[in-house]
C-alpha positions as CSV (number, residue, x, y, z in Angstrom):
1,M,123.1,129.7,140.5
2,H,126.3,130.2,142.5
3,R,127.6,127.1,144.2
4,E,127.2,128.6,147.6
5,G,123.4,128.4,147.1
6,Y,123.1,124.8,146.2
7,T,123.1,123.4,149.7
8,I,120.6,126.0,151.0
9,V,118.2,125.7,148.1
10,F,118.4,121.9,148.1
11,A,117.7,121.6,151.8
12,L,114.7,123.9,151.6
13,V,113.3,122.0,148.6
14,I,113.7,118.7,150.3
15,A,112.0,120.0,153.5
16,A,109.2,121.6,151.5
17,L,108.7,118.3,149.5
18,I,108.5,116.2,152.7
19,L,105.9,118.6,154.3
20,T,103.9,118.8,151.1
21,F,103.7,115.0,150.9
22,A,102.9,114.7,154.6
23,Y,100.1,117.3,154.3
24,R,98.6,115.4,151.4
25,L,98.9,111.9,152.8
26,M,97.8,112.8,156.3
27,E,95.3,115.5,155.3
28,G,97.0,117.8,157.7
29,G,95.5,121.1,158.9
30,P,96.2,124.6,157.7
31,G,99.3,124.9,160.0
32,L,101.2,122.1,158.1
33,R,100.1,123.5,154.8
34,G,101.3,127.0,155.8
35,I,104.7,125.8,156.8
36,S,105.2,123.9,153.5
37,V,104.1,127.0,151.5
38,L,106.6,129.1,153.5
39,L,109.4,126.6,152.8
40,W,108.6,126.7,149.0
41,A,108.7,130.5,149.1
42,C,112.1,130.5,151.0
43,A,113.5,128.0,148.4
44,A,112.4,130.3,145.6
45,M,113.8,133.4,147.2
46,S,117.1,131.7,147.9
47,A,117.4,130.5,144.3
48,F,116.7,134.1,143.3
49,F,119.3,135.5,145.7
50,F,122.1,133.1,144.6
51,R,121.5,133.7,140.8
52,D,124.7,134.0,138.8
53,P,124.0,135.6,135.4
54,E,126.7,135.6,132.7
55,R,128.4,138.9,132.2
56,Q,130.8,140.3,129.5
57,A,133.6,142.6,130.7
58,P,134.1,145.7,128.4
59,A,137.3,145.9,126.4
60,G,139.8,148.6,126.8
61,E,143.1,149.2,128.7
62,G,142.9,150.7,132.2
63,K,139.2,150.2,132.6
64,V,137.9,149.4,136.1
65,V,134.6,147.6,136.2
66,S,132.3,147.3,139.2
67,P,133.0,144.3,141.4
68,A,129.3,144.2,142.5
69,D,125.8,144.9,141.5
70,G,124.2,147.7,143.5
71,R,124.0,151.5,143.9
72,V,126.9,153.9,144.3
73,I,126.5,155.5,147.8
74,A,129.8,157.4,148.1
75,I,132.6,158.8,146.0
76,E,135.3,160.4,148.1
77,E,139.1,160.9,148.7
78,V,140.4,158.9,151.7
79,E,143.7,157.7,153.1
80,E,144.5,154.1,152.4
81,M,147.8,153.2,154.0
82,E,147.9,149.4,153.8
83,F,148.2,149.1,150.1
84,F,148.5,152.5,148.6
85,G,150.3,154.3,151.4
86,G,148.4,157.6,150.9
87,K,145.3,159.3,149.5
88,T,143.0,157.4,147.1
89,K,139.7,157.8,145.5
90,R,137.1,155.5,147.0
91,I,133.8,154.3,145.4
92,S,131.4,152.6,147.8
93,I,128.6,150.4,146.4
94,F,125.6,149.2,148.5
95,L,124.1,145.8,147.6
96,S,120.4,145.2,148.7
97,V,119.0,141.7,149.1
98,F,117.5,142.1,145.6
99,D,120.9,142.6,143.9
100,V,123.0,139.8,142.4
101,H,125.6,139.1,145.1
102,V,128.3,137.3,143.0
103,N,131.5,139.5,143.0
104,R,133.8,140.0,140.1
105,A,137.3,141.3,139.7
106,P,137.4,145.0,138.8
107,V,140.7,144.7,136.9
108,S,143.1,142.1,135.5
109,G,146.3,141.7,137.5
110,V,148.1,139.8,140.3
111,V,146.7,139.7,143.8
112,K,149.4,141.3,146.1
113,L,147.3,141.7,149.2
114,M,144.7,139.3,150.7
115,R,143.5,139.8,154.2
116,Y,140.4,138.8,156.2
117,Q,139.3,141.2,159.0
118,P,136.8,140.1,161.6
119,G,134.5,142.7,162.8
120,R,131.0,143.9,163.6
121,F,127.8,143.9,161.5
122,H,126.6,147.5,161.1
123,V,124.1,148.3,158.4
124,A,126.2,148.2,155.3
125,S,125.2,151.6,154.1
126,L,126.5,153.3,157.2
127,P,130.0,154.9,157.0
128,Q,131.3,153.0,160.0
129,A,130.7,149.7,158.2
130,S,133.8,150.5,156.1
131,V,136.1,150.3,159.1
132,E,134.4,148.2,161.8
133,N,132.5,145.5,159.8
134,E,133.8,142.0,158.9
135,Q,135.5,142.2,155.5
136,S,137.9,140.8,153.0
137,I,140.5,143.2,151.7
138,I,142.1,142.5,148.3
139,G,144.8,144.4,146.6
140,V,145.6,143.8,142.9
141,D,148.6,145.1,141.0
142,S,147.4,145.6,137.4
143,P,149.4,146.8,134.4
144,W,147.8,150.2,134.7
145,G,148.1,150.7,138.5
146,K,147.0,149.4,141.8
147,V,143.4,148.7,142.8
148,L,142.1,147.8,146.2
149,F,138.6,146.4,146.8
150,K,136.8,145.2,149.9
151,Q,133.9,142.8,150.5
152,I,132.1,144.1,153.6
153,A,129.5,142.2,155.5
154,G,126.3,144.0,156.6
155,L,123.6,143.6,159.2
156,I,122.1,140.5,157.5
157,A,125.1,139.4,155.5
158,R,127.1,137.3,157.9
159,R,129.3,135.3,155.6
160,I,131.9,136.5,153.1
161,V,133.2,134.0,150.5
162,C,136.4,134.9,148.7
163,D,138.3,132.5,146.4
164,L,141.4,134.7,145.9
165,R,144.8,134.3,147.5
166,E,148.0,136.2,147.3
167,G,149.8,135.5,144.0
168,H,146.6,134.6,142.1
169,R,146.3,136.2,138.6
170,V,142.8,137.4,137.9
171,Q,141.0,138.6,134.8
172,C,138.8,141.6,134.7
173,G,135.2,140.5,135.3
174,E,136.2,137.1,136.7
175,R,134.1,135.7,139.5
176,F,136.0,135.7,142.8
177,G,133.4,135.4,145.6
178,I,130.0,136.2,147.1
179,I,128.6,138.1,150.1
180,K,125.5,136.5,151.5
181,F,122.4,138.7,151.9
182,G,122.9,142.5,151.7
183,S,126.3,144.0,151.9
184,R,128.8,146.7,150.8
185,M,131.7,146.7,148.3
186,E,134.4,149.4,148.1
187,V,136.9,150.1,145.4
188,Y,140.0,152.2,146.0
189,L,141.7,153.8,143.0
190,P,144.8,156.0,142.6
191,L,144.2,159.8,142.7
192,S,145.2,159.9,139.0
193,A,142.3,157.6,138.1
194,E,139.2,159.1,136.5
195,V,135.9,158.2,138.2
196,K,133.2,157.2,135.6
197,V,130.1,156.9,137.9
198,R,127.9,159.3,139.8
199,L,126.3,159.1,143.2
200,R,123.1,156.9,143.4
201,E,124.0,155.3,140.0
202,K,123.1,151.6,139.6
203,V,126.0,149.4,138.5
204,R,126.4,145.8,137.4
205,A,129.3,143.6,138.4
206,G,131.7,142.8,135.6
207,E,130.0,145.2,133.1
208,S,129.7,148.8,134.4
209,I,132.8,150.9,134.1
210,I,133.3,152.8,137.3
211,G,136.8,154.2,136.7
212,E,139.8,154.4,134.4
213,L,143.4,154.1,135.4
214,K,145.6,156.8,133.7
215,N,149.1,155.7,134.5
216,A,150.3,152.6,132.7
217,Q,153.2,150.9,134.5
């Protein structure tokens, strides 16, 4: 389980235990029992949400892996002026509440851009979420080219956790953060890159190859 889930799950388990013991000792009514059952269910769902399975990044130069579990909802050419200074290929991934929400670095390299942008909380699958929602923006300079990726909060996801800072060196598939409860991840690649996924395809963080960088530096 990801460390961000420890406090939440522990608090729910303690509260559920207290109510369960109180129900048994005091022979409480159905209301007390119902609340304790609800707390146990919330603890189980939280543990499921914060699960953090081991992943093995694929070998190969220039491979770009998915930074998140989810479904590909858009593949398009867009302008990205902050890091690329021009047109890029953007792959958008939507994470439902049932997906693993631990995020992993799509490439190995050095973090050259790290910026937090406050914003709104549109449904993460909507196009305006890419521009208006709260997000962390990370640009990595890899040996095979630049890659930009964004953690974008959604309607329910109201907290983004990112452990990266400018100057950090990351490895492909390395854990770097988590978005809590339903969200969006976007990856920006150079126009020369080859996209390796299709619309509506399911991807896994740190394992699924979503692109390949063609220009080695």
